[in-house]
N, C-alpha and C positions, 0 to 999 in steps of 0.2 A: 220765469227764473229756474220754476222745476225744471221743465225741457232740456235748457239748459245743466243742470246739477244731473237731472238722470245721464243727457250727453257728458258730461266729463267722466262718471264713471263706466260707464258704457268703455272709454280714451283709457280709463283708468287700468281695468281690468285685461284690455286687449292687450295694452302695451306688458300687460303682468305675467303675458304668458314670458317672457325677457328676464323676468323673475326670479323667486321658489316659492313651496309654504311647507310651511314648517308646523311642526305641531307638538305642544309644551304644555308637559304635566307641572305645575309650577305649585309645587309640595311645599312646605313651611319646614322638613327638614333636608331635602333634595328635590332640584329643578331637572331634568326629564328633556331632553330635546331629540324631537324625527322628525328628519330629512326627507321630504315627498323626496320620491326614489333612490334614496338610500338605507334607510332604516335609519335607528337611535346610533346619533353619531357623537350627542356626552350627555352624561352624567357628573353632575358638580355639586355639594352641599348648597344651598339659599345659604350663603353666609358672604358679608361684607364688610372691610375689614375699611374706618373712614379715620381722618385726620380728625378731631374732637374736635377745635376751632371752627375745621371751614368747612368739615361733612366733605369733602371731595375723597371719592374712597382711598385708599393702598392699594386691596387686594381683595379677589372675589371670587367665591369658589373656594378648590382644596387646599390654596393658598391659602384663603382669612381663615378656614375651617383649624390649620394649626398654627393659628393665633389666638384660638379662644381661651379663655382664660390666662394668656402672659403677654399680653403687652402694657404697656408702658402710661403714661399718665396722657402722654397727646395722641396717646391712637386709642379705636375703642371695635372690638369683632362684635356684630350685633346679627341678629336672624330677621330681616326686614319682612318676614313673611310671618305672623302670631298666629295657630288655631285654625289657620288656614287661608287668611285672608291677609290683607298690606296692613302691616301695622307701621310701616314707614315707607311715605309717599314716594320719594324725590330717590333713594336707596333701594328700591325695589326697580325702579324705573330703568339706573345706574346698572344696575345687577344685570335688568331682560338686556340691555344696548351689548353687556359686555359680551355671557351670554348665548345673544343673535349673530355679533359679530364671527364670534369664534367656534360656533357649526358652520356658519355661510361667510367667509371673508372675503370671497369676494364680489366686485362694487357691480353693483346694478341703477337699471334710470328707475324703479322703483322698491322700496320696500314689501319684504313678503307678507304674504295670506298666512294668520295667520290663528290657527283653530289652540285655544288657551281653555285645559280643564279648571273646573269650577268647583268647590263644593255643592251641594244639591241645596245646603240652609243655607248659602248665605242670601242675603239682603239684596235689593235690588240698587240701592244704593255702593256697596261693596265691588258686586258685580261692572257696574261704572269704574271703579278707583283700576278694574284686572284692567278693564276694559281702553281708558284713557295711559293707562304706565306701559300696556302692548304699543301702542296707538303712538305718541312721545319719544317711543325703544326705539321707532322705526320702522313701526308695521302701515302694512299701507290698508288691510283692515282687519278685523280680530271678531272671530265667531266663539264666542263663548261654548263649551258642552259641559252638562254632568258632569264630575267624575262618577257617580254607577254607573253610566250610560256609556263614558271611555271603558271605563276597566273590563262592562263586560262584552263591549265589542272587542277588545284585547282577548281576553281571553277564549277567547270565540264561542261564547252563545249565542244560540239560536233567539235573538229580544228579539224580530218581527215576525217571528211566528206566533200564536196566539195558543203559548203554552207559556205556564208561569218558571223564570230564572229566578234564582239568586245572588244575590256577592255583595259580600264585606269588606269592604275593600281600608283598612285600616292604615293610617299616614301619619308623619309626625307628630301632626294635631289636629285630624283631626280623624274622624269614625264613619264612614260613607255605610248603609245600610241598604241596600233597595228592595224589591221586587218588580223583576220587572217584565210585562208582557205585551207583544204586539207594537212594539218602537217603543213605545214609554215607559214613565216608570208608573206604579199604582199605586206603591209606598213605597216609604222611605221614611228615614230618619237620619238626623246630621245630627253627632256630637261631639263633641271638643274635646275631646280625650284621645289619647294615640302614642305613638311613641314618646313622646314629650314625656307627659304623664306617668310612663311607668317609668323613666330615668327619674321624675322626682321620689315615685317612694319609693326608690334606693336612694337617694340621695337622703332621705324626711328619715328614712330606717339603720341611716350609718350614723350619723348626727341623735337617734333618741337611742339604738341602746349601745353605741361605740364611743361616743363624744366626740366622731371624725366627721368630719369638715368633710366634702371629696366635691370637685365638679362636674358642669354636665359628660363633660369627654372622655372621663373616667366609669360613671354611670351606663354610657351610651355601651363602655368597652363592655362592665362589670354584665349585663345584662345580653348584647351580646353572645360571649361565650358561655356566661351559666344560668344564666334565664328561661324559665319555663314554664307553659300555663297549669300540666300536669304532672305527679310525682313519679320520676323519674328510678329507674332502680339504681344506678350506681349516684354512689356519696360523691359527691367533687367539692375540695373547696379553693381559695383565688385569697390571696394576696392583694389586700386595698389598700392603697397610701392615698392620706391624705393628709388634714391638719387637724390638729387637738388641743378643741374648742376649751379645753379647761387651762392648757398649758399653753397656746399657741404654737405650738413646737412639732415639725412635723415627727407623724407616723404613721402607723402600720400596722392591718391587722388582717387576721385568714376570718373570711364567712365562706360559710355551707352552702352549697347549692339551693336545701332547703329552705334555707334562709331568704336569699334572694326570692324565691317565689312567692312567699307570703310576704315580701315586701311590693310583688308585682298585685297583688289580688283586690283592692283595692278599684285603679282601672279596668283591669281582665269583670270582675262583679256589674264595671259600669254598660262595659260591653255589652257582657251578657244580657241585663236586661235590654239595652237596646236592640237588642235581636229578638226577645222573646216576644217585645213591646208589638215590633214588625210583624211577626208571623202571628199576632193574633186580629190583625189589621187586616190581613190577608183575606178576600174574599174564597169561601171555600176551595172553586175549581179549580182557581190558582193552587193553593194551599196538598192541592190533592197531587197538583204537577210535582212539586218540590217532596215530594214523600220517595219520587220513583228519582227527582232529577237533583234532590239535596242541595247540597250551599257550596258556594265557591268560595273561597278565602285570595285574598289578593293584597298588593300594601309590601312594607317592609315588613306592619306588624304579625303580617300571616306569616315570620321566619318563626316564630317565637313556637321551641320545642316546643310540643304534647296541644296547641290553641286548637290544631282542625279535631281534636279527641276529648279537649273541654266545649267544647259546642254543641257536638253530637252526643255526648254524655245528657247537658241541660235541654236535649230540644228534640232529640229523640229520631232525629235528621241525618243523613249521613252528611260528610262534610270533605271534601277537598281546597287543597291547597294550590293555587292556578303551580303552571310548568315554569313562569317565570314569575313568582307578583310581585316585584320591583316594578318589573317594565308593562305591567298588562295598560295604564294608563295612559302612558306614550306610544304604548302600541296603537291600542285604540284609538287616541289620533291623527295616528298615522292611518291608521285601513280608512279614515271618514276621508282622508284625503286623496286615499287611493283609490276609493271609491264611491266619489257623490250621491250614489242612490244615498248612502247614509243620509247624507243631508237633508232629502228630501223626505224620505221616510224619514225621520226625527223632526222633520217639521221641523229642522232648526232656523232657517232660512228661507227665504223667501226664492235664490239663484242662488247657483255654484257658480 
């Protein structure tokens, strides 16, 4: 039976040459798909709109995100990923199937081989759920890779060298902090704090200070336009619209950039504490390397104004934002596909 299984696997891999390979950054807020030989071909919100009674998807991705907070009673718009892991198995499967088909619409005999990035702190059960979802969505083989490794490869860090590299990947649901050397993670921290927590801080600030209820999309827009981790010279204001919690009527207020920064402080404090804890557990020889090499920021959260300066001031190390922080993880999965040596060095699978 074992010989037959091995033979069938080899046959499938042989015919897999007529298929394709795909890298997926399955994020809480955004999903990116890398197609081998073509690069990143898809970047859409990890959102699905489904019929409440049947659970059948109505829209997925960008179209579904526009429905958040605006659906009638018969339709709900949800994010099936929460804190970097699957919260709704069936919707995640449908979402993956849609993204795979949209990224590679051509019909093939066998499904694609997929390298999918997963948070370093997830359990084996959660990792199994990701693999099962991808397999049921049509993949012939699923190879999980830890997000810090994929991100480090994506930004071009020399992770295979006997030198310390540190990366902080701030996503929508999680922040991954890792020190990497010789192709592996020496020490890492994965906390379920990210862009979503920053948005929640803005929502809570509006409730507490203005009795104003705003939605997730509004909070995210405020964060992108006005958010900062470090005091900025220019004093900005923004008009915020929502619903008055006392009267129940539509209302708008004007908020200052300084108070938005204060609303983000609790989430940023958690990230800073995890960063310092990681540095405290880093072996001294690698810590010495970090003095020279610094810290690299990636993920959507890296785009927050002044975050690199805040981390630099708090740690005493140089901090740099990756050239394209949003695509770092997806590019990393792609490089693994394009250069099989990465799989061998990282010992992700026994063969490629």
